[in-house]
N, C-alpha and C positions, 0 to 999 in steps of 0.2 A: 755702329753697331753693325749690324748682316746686312752688307750694300750689294753682295756677290754672291749669290745662291745657286748650289751643283743640284740638278735634279735629274738622278737620272731614270729612263724610264725602258720597260721593257715591252710598251704600245699595249698593257693590258689597262683593265680599267679603274684600278688600286694605284697604278701608277697616275693612270688622268686626273686623277683624286689630288695627287701630290702633287703634281703639273699644276694643277687648277689656286693651288693653294698657297704654290710657289707667287705664280701669277699677281695672285690678289693681296700679298706681302710685299712680292717688290714693289708693285706700285705704288701700295702705302708708305713706302718705306726710300721712294726715289731709286730701289738698286735694279739690277737686273739678274738676268739668270744664264745658267752656262750648262744645255742641255745635253745629259750625254746616256749610248747607249750602246752598250755591250753586243757583238755579234759569237757567238761563240763556235768557234771553225770545227769542219768536220771532223767526226772521231773516228779514226782508222784502230782496228784490234784486230790482230792475227788469232786472236783463241776465241773470235765467234764460227759458229757455224757458220758452213758455205765460206769461212776465209779463202781470199782468192778473187769469189764475186763480191764487184763494187756493184752497190744497186745505184750511186751517183759519183756522178765527177765530183773529186775535194774541191777541183777549183770553182768550177761550175755552182757548188754549193756554197763555198764561203763567200762567193760572189752574191750569189744570191741575197747570204743573208746578212751581208751589211747590206743588199738595197733594202734590204726590211727596217731594218736598223737605222740607214737613212729616212728612211720614211716618218717610222716612230718621232727621230730628232726635229724633224721638217714640218711635223706636223701640231708640237710643243712649241719651238718657236713659230709658226704661224697665228696660234693662239695667243702669243707673249702679243706678238707685233699689233695683233688688233687688238689689244688693252695698252699702249702706246709702252712697252716695256721692252726696251733693249733683250737680245738673247742671241748665243753665238750656240752653235751646235758642235759636237762630236762624235763619232766613232770611233771605237774601236772591236781587232779580231781579237779574242784573248777568252782560255780556257779558264782564267781567274777573275770572274767581272770585279770582287771586291777589291780588287788590288789596281785594278782600272779606272777605280771607283775615287779611290783614294789617291793615287796617283792625279789625275785631274781634279780634285777641290785643290792639292797642292800647286800642281805647274798652272790652275788658271787663279791660284791665288782668293780664290772661296773664302768666307767666313762662317757657311752654314750650310748644309745639307740635307735636304729635302726627300722623303723616299720612301719607298711603300714596302710594306713588308704581308706578304702574304701568309703570315700565320699557320703555317705549317704544327701541327703539334705530333706529338709520339713516336713512334717508329719513325715515321716519313721525315721528321723532320732529323732527328737524329742521324740515318741514313744520307738525307738529300743536303742536309747543313743548309743554312740559311746566309744567304747573303749579307743582308741586313748586320745579323750578329757579325759576322766577319769585319763589315765597315767600324759597326760601334767598336770590334776591341781595337783596332788599327789607325784610326780618325783622331787627328789631334786637334779638328775643329766641331762645335758640336753637330749630330745628328739628330734631326727631327724626321718621326716615324706613323706613318699613316699604317690606320688597317684598315 
């Protein structure tokens, strides 16, 4: 059945809910976890007001984003280890989190993805988009969504 579970995290309490459920499930099934956090790189736009004024060095920004992402997956791995569940971690830097999630699920030979959905509604969902919806549309393996 489901022996290898991918759990993407953004460090939010809702992601923690998916992590805890995945740990519990993996423990009951004798499975293992792969946790992933996708850090979004520095966004530079020459069209913004004040273009040419860089409030932060892009390299420093990317390093800090990856540091935060690593902290998120390390936290999940520590929770899993405390319950006796094997957990591998991965961090990616990408403008397209859903692609990294699907790619990691495939490359890690995962059987299922446990992930959170922030439940955006109305225009916010339309403009912001839903990484969860994109994963559902592009994944070839089952996806369990937590709200």
